[in-house]
N, C-alpha and C positions, 0 to 999 in steps of 0.2 A: 896740339901742338903748333899752333901759333905762338902759344906764350913757353913752348918748351917744356910742357910737365906732361910725364906720362901716368894717363889714369888708369892704366892697367884695360884688362878685356872688359869690354862692355856688352851688355844684353841686345839681342836684337829688338826691333818694334812688337815683332809677331811675341818674342818671350816677355817684354813687358807687360803686353796686352791679356797674356797667358796667365802670369803671375798675377798681376791685377785682378783678372776677373776671379780667381782663386782666392785672392785675401778679401775680395768682395763676399764670394760665397760663405767664405770661413765667419767672416763678419755678421753675414744675415743668420747663418747657422748660431754663432752666440748670441745675436739677439734675441732669437726665438726660444733659444733656451732660458735666458734672462727672462724675460716676457710668462714663460711657463711657470718659471719658479715664482717670479712675481705675483702671478693669478693663484698659485697654489698658496703663497702666504698669505695672500688677501682673505682668500677662502679659510685659511687655517684661523685668520684674526678675526672673521665675522663670526667664526664657530665658536672660538673662544671668548669673544664679546656676549654672546648668546649664553654660552655657559655659566658665565659670570654673571648674567642678568637673573638665571633660575638660581643660580648659587646664593645671590644676594635676596630674593625675593623668598627662598627657603629660609634663609637666617633670620630674615624679617617676621615671618609666620612662627619661627621656633622661639623667637626672643617672644611673642606676644601669645603663645600658646602652653599650656599645662601637658608635659609628657605622660602624666598618667591617666588623665581622662579627656584629653582631646579637646579640652575646652579653653576657650580664652584665660589668661592668667590675669593675676593681680594689677599689671601693668595696665594690659587691654583694657580691662573692666574700669581703670581709674578715666583712660582717654574718652572710653563710651559715656560714662558719667559727666565728663565736663561738655561732652558733645550735646548729648540729650537735655541737661542742663539750659545749654544756651538755646537751644531748639524751644524748651518751653515756654525759656522768659520770652523770645520772640511772638512765639504764638498765644503764650498765656494759659498754656494747657497743664497739668498734672504730670509730675513724675513719681514713682513709686518705686520703694528700695525694700528688698526682701533679702534678710540675710538668713541664713540656715546653717547651723552646727549639730554634728552629729554628735548625739548624747552617750557617754563614756566609750569613745572611742577607742582610749588607749587600754580598754579590758579587748576589743577585738584583737588590736596588735599583739598584746601579749597573751592570748589564748588561743587566737587560731595561725598568728605570724605576719611576718609583712606581706607577704605574696597574698594572703585571704584579704587583709586589708586594702591594697591594690586595687582586687578585685570589686570592694565594697566600694570604694570610691569613683571606680568606673561605672558599677551599676546605678550609682548615686545619680552620675552624668545620664544616663540613659533613661531613669525616672523623670530627672528635672527637664530633659529635654522633650517629654511628653506634656509639660505641665505648661509650657510657654508659647507664644506666638513667634512667629517669623520675626516681627519686629522687635522683641524683647532682647535683653543681651543677659546669658547665663555664663557665669565664670567660676572657676574655683580662685578663691582670695587668700587661701590659707591650708593649713595641714588637713583638716576634715571641715573646712568652712564654705559654704558657698555664697553667690550672690546673686540676685534676680534684679535687674534691671528693666522697669514695666514702663515706659513712656505712654503718655496720653491715658495713665490708669488713676483713679481716684483711691480714696482708703476703703470704700467697699469692695470694688474690685480688688484691689490688692490681697485685702482679706480672703476673697474666696480662692485667689490662685494659690496663697498662703496655707491655706487648709487642706487645701486640695493636695498640695505637695506633702503635707504631715500626715495625711492619709496614705497615700501613695507610698512614703519612706518607710511605715509601718507595716506595711502589707509586703512589701519586698522580701521574698526569700533568698536567703545566701546560704551555701554550702561550704564547711569548713574539713579540717580533718578529723573533726569529732562530730560531724553532722550537721544539719541544718541550724539557720539561727536567724534573726531579724536586729534591727538596729531602728532607732527610734530618733527625732530631731527636736531641735528647740528652735524657733522660728521668730525673729523680730521683724517689725513692719515700720515703714516710716514714708511718709509724703508730702512733699511741697508742690509748690505752683507758679508759674509766672503770674503777671511778670516779677522784674528783681528776683529772681532765685537763681540767675547765673554764676552767682559766687557761693551756695548753698551746697556744694559737693563736703565739706565737712560738716556741717549741719544735718545733713541727710544720713550722712554716715554715723556720726554719733548718736542720733535719736534709732536707727536701725540697730546699732550695738546696744542701745539703752533697753529695746524692747527685747533683743535675746537675752539680755541678762536677767531681766525679768520672768522671761521664760525659764530659765535656768534654776532660778530662785524659786519660781513657782511650782517646782517639779518636774519639769523637764516635759519633753514630748507634747507641746503646746505651743499655741502662736498669741504674741503679745505686741502690743502698738507701741513705740518709743516715743516719749514727747518731743515735739518739734521746737529747740531753744534759738531763735534767730541770733540772740547773742553769743553762741559758743563759737 
């Protein structure tokens, strides 16, 4: 009135307080809803993070595991080989490698079918697992090829394991559409020793493969030692 301006109807103090209380109540309710949603989002974030970690672990496992046999694959085997050679280098101990290849496996595939061939491979995993220690590494490194990495094992010990494997593979009976059948394996063995064996991964692999070739050439179903050539 003093400035000659009409402000229109004004709310009473009680009405203002009532409106303010309602506004504060509404704000508190909205805040509570926001906090509840935020807590839900945080819980969902934690659940999603946990699910992603499990998925990553599963993918990592799958990337290192053969799907037919459930054994470590070639990539996992190479990692284990590098690790065990480094340990042997430090501890000045032996590392043995046994490479096994099923004889005339293509005949199994052609005669009994892919399903029977996969059963044979899975059966081989069972046989081989019974022949190794907990500290050994057993892997499927190729189509019908398996590798046994034996830390702290000299040539005599590796030959005992390899011969045990050869006998048990030949004794295993498999069932196919046309009845029971057996398979055999040719096996190559190689051994190296620390110190200075850290970089012998290719040398050890070549020696074991040479032994395997000798076993195949010698008539199959036998164990042969491959020559270790440090210059390879």
